[in-house]
C-alpha positions, 0 to 999 in steps of 0.5 A: 500500500503506498502512502496516502500523502507524500512525505513532507519536506524535512520530515524525520523518521519518527514524524513519518512513522507517527503520521503513517501509524495515525493514517492507518488508525493504529495505536503504538501497541497495535503497531508493535511486533516481536522485537519492536515494543510499543515503548521502542516505537514511542521513543522512535516517534519522540526522536530519542531512538534511531530504529535498526534496519531490522526494526524498520523492515518490521514496521514498514511491513505492518504499515504497508510501505517499503523500508526505504520510504519509512527511512527516507520518505522516498519509495525509491532506493537511492539509485532509482531516485537518482535516475528519476531526477536525472531522467526528469532533467534530461527531458527538460533539456530536450524540451528546451527548459534547461534553466536552473538544471545545471546545479542539480546535474552537478549534484547528481554527477557527484552523487553518482561518482560517489556511489560508483554509478558509472551509467548515471555519471555518464548521462549526467555529463552528457546532459551537462554538456548539452547545457554548456553547449546551449550557453555556447561554452563549447570548451566545457562541453567538450571536456564533459563529453571527452570524460563521458566517452572515456568510460570503458562501457561507452561504445560508438555503436551504442552511443552514436548521439554522444560521439556525434555531439563531441565531433560536432563540438570539435568542429564548432571550435575549429578542431576539425582534424580531431573531429575527422579522427574521432569519426574515422575511429567510430566508423571503423568500430561500426562495421557490424552496425549498418545504422551506426556506420551510416550515421558516422559516415554522415558526420565524417563527411561533414567534418571532411567538408569543413576541412576542405576535403570535399572529394573525400567527403563525397566518397564517404557518403556514396559508400554509405549510401551503397551500404545502406541499400534499401533500408527501412529507416527513412531517417538514415536516407534523410541524413545521407541525402542531406549530406550529399546536398551539403557536399554538392553545395560546398563544391558549387553545384547548387542544382544537385544540392537542391535536388538532394535536399528536396529528396530529404524533405520528401522523406521527412514529410513521411516521418513527421520529424518537425525539427529536422524538417524545419531545418531542411526547409531552411536549407532549401530556402538558402539554395533557392536564394542563391538562385535568385528565387526569392518567393519560393525561398520565402515559402520554405522559410515560412514553413521552417519557422512554423516547424522549428517551433517557439524555441529554436536554437540560436543557430537556427534563428540566425540562419532564418534571419540571414535568409530573410535579409538576403530575400529582402535584398533580392526584393530591393528592400534595403532597410529590411535587409539591414534590419534582419542582418542586425537581428542575426548579429544580435543573437549569440551564436557560433563564430561562423554564424557571425561571419555569415550575418556580417556578410549579409549586413555588408550587402545591405549596407552596400545596396543602401550606399553606406560604403564605409560601414559596408567596407568594415563589415565585408572585411570582418566577414571575410576574416571570420569565414576564412578563419572558420574554413568557410572558403566558398562563402568567404570567396563570395563575400570578398568578391562582393566587397571588391565589386563594391569598391570598384563601383566606388572608384577605389580600384587598387583596393578592389583588385586586392579584394578580388585577388583574395576572392580568387585565392579563397575560391581556389581553396574552396574548389573540389580537390579533383579540380585543384589537382587535375 
């Protein structure tokens, strides 16, 4: 029989024993049992005696509760109670309601380590890493994730999401070589798990693309598609088509990129995965903007905003604002282009996001005739994008910068900017083109 009322905060064992006894209409004599006299019960209730384990079990049995509840006020043992608290916090983080969860997670981590509860310690570290990542403290997130995957029982095939999270964090802080190395290790360890193998191939292709090894990235994805075959898992094909779109975009093949992202959207429509479907529509909008198709891009952005919900990630918000700015510029709406760009810059996000936002701000300022401000924004955008390894967008931004300078009669600086655009374009070119 469970207790009729929850144990009040700060309730002692004696107070809990008396409350349960009275709730059941028992006197101290009626509750007494061999080895547990009514006088002994009286002293427990008065707080002058601490019951033995044997006495707790006898009293709990007569009261219809567990000995754990009688001792602690919880129906769960310490390990189960810890897991319940942890699961509650994990769910809150997944739902975007992580405020105030960090101290509780740190306490759970300390308790789990003290109890040698390795699985709970692992989960607490992963949850803490998600909180730190949300706060853009990627260094702390990486440290937590490295400790998590360092546990002997943590294997790539069984913890794909955690290894993927660590690799993405490496890439986000510019440690691309470590991301590549991590995903190569995971891929080698996943030969007996087609699903894990395909997901790590996808993540490896992302890391290779960021590292400028686009041809190798394409080979990795093609191999993964061949291995997956006619899988019944639509998410796997979505991820692989998405990766093919990303590679094609990095190689300057927007038509192929758009074709693959449309395949991903079609599959996601069947899965009803709102978050990833929203992101796929956002990618489609960007590709359409690059082809000058503002109205079609707007339709995709509108759907993306609805699907991403009320609490999208900072990176998602920045991407939406940037594409709104670019569409406004296509429409000749100078003020709108600048406004959306400044809104994107006001959001704390990754360095590459700032580079993209500065680039669209510079475009808007150039369109308005604010040459001095545009000049500064272009310069900073190119520097950030180049430093982040985003060579193709850096090249496009440098080209726009040079064209603005040339239109303003500053031929010497225009040539410098255009030369830089050419150099960045060479670094962005597919390897087979550079080597052929």
